C-alpha positions as a Markdown table, in Angstrom:
| # | Residue | x | y | z |
|---|---|---|---|---|
| 1 | Unk | 118.4 | 84.1 | 181.6 |
| 2 | Unk | 118.8 | 86.7 | 178.8 |
| 3 | Unk | 116.1 | 89.3 | 178.9 |
| 4 | Unk | 115.6 | 89.3 | 175.1 |
| 5 | Unk | 115.2 | 85.5 | 175.1 |
| 6 | Unk | 116.8 | 83.2 | 172.6 |
| 7 | Unk | 119.5 | 84.8 | 170.4 |
| 8 | Unk | 119.6 | 83.9 | 166.7 |
| 9 | Unk | 123.0 | 84.5 | 165.1 |
| 10 | Unk | 123.5 | 85.0 | 161.3 |
| 11 | Unk | 126.7 | 85.8 | 159.4 |
| 12 | Unk | 128.0 | 86.4 | 156.0 |
| 13 | Unk | 131.7 | 87.1 | 155.4 |
| 14 | Unk | 132.8 | 89.7 | 157.9 |
| 15 | Unk | 129.2 | 90.6 | 158.8 |
| 16 | Unk | 127.4 | 89.4 | 162.0 |
| 17 | Unk | 123.9 | 90.0 | 163.3 |
| 18 | Unk | 121.9 | 88.9 | 166.2 |
| 19 | Unk | 118.1 | 88.6 | 166.1 |
| 20 | Unk | 116.1 | 88.1 | 169.3 |
| 21 | Unk | 113.1 | 86.1 | 170.5 |
| 22 | Unk | 111.5 | 88.8 | 172.5 |
| 23 | Unk | 110.0 | 91.3 | 170.1 |
| 24 | Unk | 111.6 | 89.7 | 167.1 |
| 25 | Unk | 114.0 | 92.6 | 166.6 |
| 26 | Unk | 117.6 | 93.0 | 165.8 |
| 27 | Unk | 119.9 | 93.4 | 168.8 |
| 28 | Unk | 123.1 | 94.1 | 166.9 |
| 29 | Unk | 124.6 | 94.2 | 163.4 |
| 30 | Unk | 128.3 | 94.8 | 162.6 |
| 31 | Unk | 130.6 | 94.6 | 159.6 |
| 32 | Unk | 134.3 | 93.8 | 159.9 |
| 33 | Unk | 134.0 | 94.4 | 163.7 |
| 34 | Unk | 132.4 | 97.9 | 163.3 |
| 35 | Unk | 128.9 | 98.4 | 164.5 |
| 36 | Unk | 126.5 | 99.4 | 161.7 |
| 37 | Unk | 123.4 | 99.4 | 164.0 |
| 38 | Unk | 123.9 | 100.6 | 167.6 |
| 39 | Unk | 123.4 | 97.5 | 169.8 |
| 40 | Unk | 122.1 | 96.9 | 173.3 |
| 41 | Unk | 123.9 | 94.6 | 175.7 |
| 42 | Unk | 122.8 | 90.9 | 175.9 |
| 43 | Unk | 122.4 | 91.3 | 179.6 |
| 44 | Unk | 119.9 | 94.3 | 179.3 |
| 45 | Unk | 116.3 | 94.8 | 178.4 |
| 46 | Unk | 115.8 | 96.4 | 175.0 |
| 47 | Unk | 115.9 | 100.2 | 175.6 |
| 48 | Unk | 114.4 | 102.9 | 173.3 |
| 49 | Unk | 112.8 | 100.2 | 171.2 |
| 50 | Unk | 116.3 | 99.4 | 169.8 |
| 51 | Unk | 115.8 | 97.3 | 166.6 |
| 52 | Unk | 112.2 | 96.3 | 167.4 |
| 53 | Unk | 109.3 | 95.8 | 164.9 |
| 54 | Unk | 106.4 | 98.2 | 165.6 |
| 55 | Unk | 103.1 | 96.5 | 164.7 |
| 56 | Unk | 100.2 | 97.2 | 164.0 |
| 57 | Unk | 101.2 | 100.9 | 164.2 |
| 58 | Unk | 104.5 | 102.7 | 164.7 |
| 59 | Unk | 104.9 | 105.8 | 166.8 |
| 60 | Unk | 102.0 | 107.3 | 168.8 |
| 61 | Unk | 98.3 | 106.8 | 168.9 |
| 62 | Unk | 96.6 | 109.7 | 170.7 |
| 63 | Unk | 94.6 | 108.7 | 173.8 |
| 64 | Unk | 94.9 | 105.1 | 172.6 |
| 65 | Unk | 91.7 | 105.7 | 170.7 |
| 66 | Unk | 90.6 | 105.4 | 167.1 |
| 67 | Unk | 87.6 | 104.7 | 164.9 |
| 68 | Unk | 87.6 | 102.2 | 162.1 |
| 69 | Unk | 84.6 | 101.3 | 160.0 |
| 70 | Unk | 82.5 | 103.4 | 162.3 |
| 71 | Unk | 83.4 | 101.4 | 165.4 |
| 72 | Unk | 85.3 | 103.2 | 168.2 |
| 73 | Unk | 88.2 | 101.3 | 169.8 |
| 74 | Unk | 90.3 | 101.9 | 172.9 |
| 75 | Unk | 93.7 | 100.3 | 173.5 |
| 76 | Unk | 95.8 | 100.5 | 176.7 |
| 77 | Unk | 98.0 | 103.6 | 177.2 |
| 78 | Unk | 101.6 | 102.4 | 177.0 |
| 79 | Unk | 102.9 | 106.0 | 177.2 |
| 80 | Unk | 100.7 | 107.1 | 180.1 |
| 81 | Unk | 102.7 | 110.3 | 180.8 |
| 82 | Unk | 101.6 | 111.6 | 177.4 |
| 83 | Unk | 98.2 | 109.9 | 177.2 |
| 84 | Unk | 99.3 | 107.9 | 174.2 |
| 85 | Unk | 99.6 | 104.3 | 173.1 |
| 86 | Unk | 103.0 | 103.8 | 171.4 |
| 87 | Unk | 104.6 | 101.3 | 169.0 |
| 88 | Unk | 101.8 | 98.7 | 168.8 |
| 89 | Unk | 101.6 | 95.4 | 170.7 |
| 90 | Unk | 104.5 | 93.1 | 169.8 |
| 91 | Unk | 107.6 | 94.6 | 171.3 |
| 92 | Unk | 107.6 | 92.4 | 174.4 |
| 93 | Unk | 106.0 | 89.3 | 172.9 |
| 94 | Unk | 107.9 | 86.1 | 171.9 |
| 95 | Unk | 108.6 | 85.4 | 168.2 |
| 96 | Unk | 109.8 | 82.1 | 166.9 |
| 97 | Unk | 112.3 | 81.2 | 164.2 |
| 98 | Unk | 110.6 | 79.3 | 161.4 |
| 99 | Unk | 113.5 | 79.2 | 159.0 |
| 100 | Unk | 117.2 | 79.5 | 159.7 |
| 101 | Unk | 120.3 | 79.3 | 157.6 |
| 102 | Unk | 123.8 | 80.6 | 158.3 |
| 103 | Unk | 123.1 | 84.0 | 156.7 |
| 104 | Unk | 119.3 | 84.2 | 157.2 |
| 105 | Unk | 116.6 | 83.8 | 159.8 |
| 106 | Unk | 112.8 | 84.2 | 159.5 |
| 107 | Unk | 110.9 | 85.2 | 162.6 |
| 108 | Unk | 107.2 | 84.7 | 162.9 |
| 109 | Unk | 104.4 | 85.7 | 165.3 |
| 110 | Unk | 100.6 | 85.8 | 165.4 |
| 111 | Unk | 98.7 | 88.8 | 166.6 |
| 112 | Unk | 95.4 | 87.5 | 168.0 |
| 113 | Unk | 92.4 | 89.7 | 168.5 |
| 114 | Unk | 92.8 | 92.0 | 171.5 |
| 115 | Unk | 90.5 | 94.4 | 173.3 |
| 116 | Unk | 90.8 | 97.5 | 171.2 |
| 117 | Unk | 92.2 | 95.6 | 168.2 |
| 118 | Unk | 89.8 | 92.8 | 167.4 |
| 119 | Unk | 91.7 | 91.7 | 164.3 |
| 120 | Unk | 94.1 | 88.8 | 163.5 |
| 121 | Unk | 97.5 | 89.1 | 161.8 |
| 122 | Unk | 100.1 | 86.6 | 160.8 |
| 123 | Unk | 103.6 | 88.2 | 160.7 |
| 124 | Unk | 106.9 | 87.1 | 159.3 |
| 125 | Unk | 110.2 | 89.1 | 159.3 |
| 126 | Unk | 113.1 | 87.8 | 157.2 |
| 127 | Unk | 116.6 | 89.0 | 158.2 |
| 128 | Unk | 119.3 | 88.2 | 155.6 |
| 129 | Unk | 123.0 | 89.1 | 155.2 |
| 130 | Unk | 124.6 | 89.2 | 151.8 |
| 131 | Unk | 127.2 | 91.2 | 149.9 |
| 132 | Unk | 124.7 | 94.0 | 149.9 |
| 133 | Unk | 124.5 | 94.2 | 153.6 |
| 134 | Unk | 121.5 | 93.5 | 155.8 |
| 135 | Unk | 118.0 | 93.2 | 154.2 |
| 136 | Unk | 114.9 | 93.0 | 156.4 |
| 137 | Unk | 111.6 | 92.0 | 154.7 |
| 138 | Unk | 108.3 | 92.1 | 156.7 |
| 139 | Unk | 105.1 | 90.4 | 155.6 |
| 140 | Unk | 101.8 | 90.9 | 157.4 |
| 141 | Unk | 98.6 | 89.0 | 156.4 |
| 142 | Unk | 95.1 | 89.6 | 157.6 |
| 143 | Unk | 93.9 | 86.2 | 158.6 |
| 144 | Unk | 90.7 | 87.4 | 160.2 |
| 145 | Unk | 87.2 | 87.8 | 158.7 |
| 146 | Unk | 87.0 | 91.6 | 158.6 |
| 147 | Unk | 89.2 | 94.4 | 157.3 |
| 148 | Unk | 91.7 | 95.9 | 159.7 |
| 149 | Unk | 93.8 | 99.0 | 160.1 |
| 150 | Unk | 97.5 | 98.4 | 159.8 |
| 151 | Unk | 100.8 | 100.3 | 160.0 |
| 152 | Unk | 104.3 | 99.0 | 160.3 |
| 153 | Unk | 107.7 | 100.3 | 161.3 |
| 154 | Unk | 111.0 | 99.2 | 162.8 |
| 155 | Unk | 113.3 | 101.0 | 165.2 |
| 156 | Unk | 117.0 | 100.5 | 164.3 |
| 157 | Unk | 119.7 | 103.0 | 165.4 |
| 158 | Unk | 122.6 | 103.8 | 163.1 |
| 159 | Unk | 125.9 | 103.6 | 164.9 |
| 160 | Unk | 128.5 | 106.4 | 164.8 |
| 161 | Unk | 131.2 | 103.8 | 165.6 |
| 162 | Unk | 133.0 | 105.2 | 168.6 |
| 163 | Unk | 131.7 | 108.3 | 170.5 |
| 164 | Unk | 128.6 | 110.3 | 170.0 |
| 165 | Unk | 126.5 | 111.0 | 166.9 |
| 166 | Unk | 127.3 | 114.8 | 167.5 |
| 167 | Unk | 130.6 | 114.3 | 165.7 |
| 168 | Unk | 129.1 | 112.6 | 162.6 |
| 169 | Unk | 128.0 | 113.9 | 159.2 |
| 170 | Unk | 124.3 | 113.2 | 158.5 |
| 171 | Unk | 122.4 | 113.0 | 155.3 |
| 172 | Unk | 118.6 | 112.6 | 155.4 |
| 173 | Unk | 116.3 | 112.0 | 152.4 |
| 174 | Unk | 113.2 | 113.8 | 153.7 |
| 175 | Unk | 112.2 | 117.1 | 152.1 |
| 176 | Unk | 109.2 | 117.5 | 154.5 |
| 177 | Unk | 109.2 | 117.3 | 158.3 |
| 178 | Unk | 106.1 | 116.4 | 160.3 |
| 179 | Unk | 106.2 | 118.8 | 163.3 |
| 180 | Unk | 104.8 | 117.6 | 166.7 |
| 181 | Unk | 103.7 | 119.4 | 169.8 |
| 182 | Unk | 106.2 | 119.5 | 172.7 |
| 183 | Unk | 103.9 | 117.9 | 175.3 |
| 184 | Unk | 102.5 | 114.8 | 173.6 |
| 185 | Unk | 104.6 | 114.6 | 170.4 |
| 186 | Unk | 101.6 | 114.4 | 168.2 |
| 187 | Unk | 101.5 | 115.8 | 164.7 |
| 188 | Unk | 100.6 | 119.4 | 164.3 |
| 189 | Unk | 101.8 | 120.3 | 160.8 |
| 190 | Unk | 104.1 | 119.7 | 157.8 |
| 191 | Unk | 107.0 | 122.0 | 157.0 |
| 192 | Unk | 109.7 | 121.9 | 154.2 |
| 193 | Unk | 113.1 | 121.3 | 155.6 |
| 194 | Unk | 114.9 | 123.5 | 153.1 |
| 195 | Unk | 116.9 | 126.2 | 154.9 |
| 196 | Unk | 115.9 | 125.0 | 158.3 |
| 197 | Unk | 118.0 | 123.3 | 161.1 |
| 198 | Unk | 116.5 | 120.0 | 159.9 |
| 199 | Unk | 117.8 | 120.3 | 156.3 |
| 200 | Unk | 120.2 | 117.4 | 155.9 |
| 201 | Unk | 119.5 | 116.8 | 152.2 |
| 202 | Unk | 123.2 | 117.4 | 151.6 |
| 203 | Unk | 125.5 | 115.8 | 154.2 |
| 204 | Unk | 126.6 | 118.0 | 157.0 |
| 205 | Unk | 127.7 | 117.8 | 160.7 |
| 206 | Unk | 124.9 | 116.9 | 163.1 |
| 207 | Unk | 126.4 | 118.7 | 166.1 |
| 208 | Unk | 124.0 | 119.0 | 169.0 |
| 209 | Unk | 120.8 | 119.3 | 166.9 |
| 210 | Unk | 118.0 | 117.4 | 168.6 |
| 211 | Unk | 115.6 | 115.5 | 166.3 |
| 212 | Unk | 112.6 | 113.4 | 167.0 |
| 213 | Unk | 110.4 | 113.8 | 163.9 |
| 214 | Unk | 109.0 | 111.9 | 161.0 |
| 215 | Unk | 110.2 | 113.0 | 157.6 |
| 216 | Unk | 108.4 | 112.4 | 154.3 |
| 217 | Unk | 108.6 | 113.4 | 150.6 |
| 218 | Unk | 111.7 | 111.2 | 150.5 |
| 219 | Unk | 114.3 | 111.6 | 147.7 |
| 220 | Unk | 114.9 | 108.2 | 146.1 |
| 221 | Unk | 117.5 | 106.7 | 143.9 |
| 222 | Unk | 117.0 | 104.9 | 140.6 |
| 223 | Unk | 116.0 | 101.8 | 142.5 |
| 224 | Unk | 113.3 | 103.6 | 144.4 |
| 225 | Unk | 115.3 | 103.5 | 147.7 |
| 226 | Unk | 115.5 | 106.4 | 150.2 |
| 227 | Unk | 118.7 | 106.6 | 152.2 |
| 228 | Unk | 119.8 | 107.9 | 155.6 |
| 229 | Unk | 123.6 | 108.1 | 156.0 |
| 230 | Unk | 125.6 | 108.6 | 159.1 |
| 231 | Unk | 129.4 | 109.0 | 158.6 |
| 232 | Unk | 131.5 | 108.6 | 161.7 |
| 233 | Unk | 134.9 | 110.2 | 162.6 |
| 234 | Unk | 136.5 | 106.9 | 161.4 |
| 235 | Unk | 135.3 | 107.8 | 157.9 |
| 236 | Unk | 132.9 | 104.8 | 157.8 |
| 237 | Unk | 129.3 | 105.5 | 156.6 |
| 238 | Unk | 126.5 | 103.5 | 158.3 |
| 239 | Unk | 123.4 | 103.7 | 156.1 |
| 240 | Unk | 119.8 | 102.6 | 156.1 |
| 241 | Unk | 117.6 | 102.4 | 153.0 |
| 242 | Unk | 113.9 | 102.0 | 152.7 |
| 243 | Unk | 111.8 | 100.8 | 149.8 |
| 244 | Unk | 108.7 | 102.5 | 148.5 |
| 245 | Unk | 106.6 | 100.6 | 151.1 |
| 246 | Unk | 107.9 | 103.2 | 153.6 |
| 247 | Unk | 107.0 | 106.8 | 152.7 |
| 248 | Unk | 108.1 | 108.0 | 156.2 |
| 249 | Unk | 111.3 | 107.8 | 158.2 |
| 250 | Unk | 111.3 | 108.8 | 161.8 |
| 251 | Unk | 114.7 | 110.3 | 162.9 |
| 252 | Unk | 115.5 | 110.3 | 166.6 |
| 253 | Unk | 118.8 | 111.5 | 168.1 |
| 254 | Unk | 118.2 | 109.6 | 171.3 |
| 255 | Unk | 118.3 | 112.6 | 173.7 |
| 256 | Unk | 115.7 | 111.1 | 176.1 |
| 257 | Unk | 117.5 | 107.8 | 176.6 |
| 258 | Unk | 119.4 | 107.1 | 179.8 |
| 259 | Unk | 122.5 | 109.4 | 180.0 |
| 260 | Unk | 124.9 | 106.6 | 179.3 |
| 261 | Unk | 123.0 | 105.7 | 176.1 |
| 262 | Unk | 121.9 | 109.1 | 174.9 |
| 263 | Unk | 123.1 | 110.2 | 171.4 |
| 264 | Unk | 125.1 | 106.9 | 171.0 |
| 265 | Unk | 123.0 | 106.0 | 168.0 |
| 266 | Unk | 120.6 | 107.7 | 165.5 |
| 267 | Unk | 117.1 | 106.2 | 165.5 |
| 268 | Unk | 116.2 | 105.7 | 161.8 |
| 269 | Unk | 112.8 | 104.2 | 161.7 |
| 270 | Unk | 111.1 | 103.0 | 158.4 |
| 271 | Unk | 107.4 | 103.7 | 158.7 |
| 272 | Unk | 104.5 | 103.0 | 156.4 |
| 273 | Unk | 102.4 | 105.7 | 158.0 |
| 274 | Unk | 102.7 | 109.0 | 159.9 |
| 275 | Unk | 102.4 | 109.3 | 163.7 |
| 276 | Unk | 98.8 | 108.9 | 164.9 |
| 277 | Unk | 97.8 | 107.5 | 161.5 |
| 278 | Unk | 94.9 | 105.4 | 163.1 |
| 279 | Unk | 93.2 | 108.7 | 163.6 |
| 280 | Unk | 94.5 | 110.9 | 160.7 |
| 281 | Unk | 94.6 | 108.1 | 158.1 |
| 282 | Unk | 97.9 | 109.5 | 156.9 |
| 283 | Unk | 99.5 | 106.5 | 155.2 |
| 284 | Unk | 97.2 | 104.1 | 157.0 |
| 285 | Unk | 96.9 | 100.7 | 155.3 |
| 286 | Unk | 93.5 | 98.9 | 155.1 |
| 287 | Unk | 94.1 | 95.2 | 155.0 |
| 288 | Unk | 91.1 | 93.3 | 153.7 |
| 289 | Unk | 90.6 | 89.6 | 154.8 |
| 290 | Unk | 93.3 | 87.6 | 153.1 |
| 291 | Unk | 95.1 | 90.8 | 152.2 |
| 292 | Unk | 98.8 | 91.2 | 152.9 |
| 293 | Unk | 101.6 | 93.8 | 153.1 |
| 294 | Unk | 105.2 | 93.3 | 152.3 |
| 295 | Unk | 108.0 | 95.9 | 152.7 |
| 296 | Unk | 111.8 | 95.9 | 152.9 |
| 297 | Unk | 114.5 | 98.1 | 154.4 |
| 298 | Unk | 118.2 | 97.4 | 154.9 |
| 299 | Unk | 121.5 | 98.6 | 156.3 |
| 300 | Unk | 125.1 | 98.5 | 155.3 |
| 301 | Unk | 128.5 | 99.9 | 156.0 |
| 302 | Unk | 130.5 | 101.7 | 153.4 |
């Protein structure tokens, strides 16, 4: 039995991607035999949330508590060592393929009311390969009878190709870094990156810099896309773009993964909201009954 459940393969030209049943995420994506997103083995559990959708909040929720419309809620602590709940509810739940073509698959799941989150969401994620690379489009609809708090993210890792990310050149779009405390990794302030060790607005060598922060105030191109670019020693540039639905991108150098996996990929997480947004409201989306959210991000190799 494969820990991530059924594997859904899609392809276009020299591109190949594998989407998984457990968590509905992307296990691998390569172009012309070169990894674009750092994969995890078919025989292993997903580690470090590799490729997983993060719903109904990304990142951390302090104490697993929040208040919405004057009602206080408590969800289980899934990061008990830091007294946090992390990455929502759907990472380990089965998703189903509701549409499949050679180059495209649509995964769907329902989030039914839970203790601490008494709301209902219908979710669809479309993964599609084309001449423009991989595009991932997520739609969430509130099918309950009351408004609900909502945030979305996903957790791909850009691949350096061979070796470590230390030897890569990195370019980040974020002009502002959300600093976190060292004990619980909860937000404590915003700082401009200009002139700091986290200034990668212009591409430069990553080296041993450790990063696990959300960035915002993203530079965008003429199409409204913000880019993260990781160029390996082979000269290939693995990139992730996010549309305007994602004002935040978490960047994670993977230092806390198992030693054999550490710094083998660069976590590049599109996020609709900041860490602990259920408490701060920073980027939090309020979905009214019948309301929906749609956002897209993508990856490619150049």
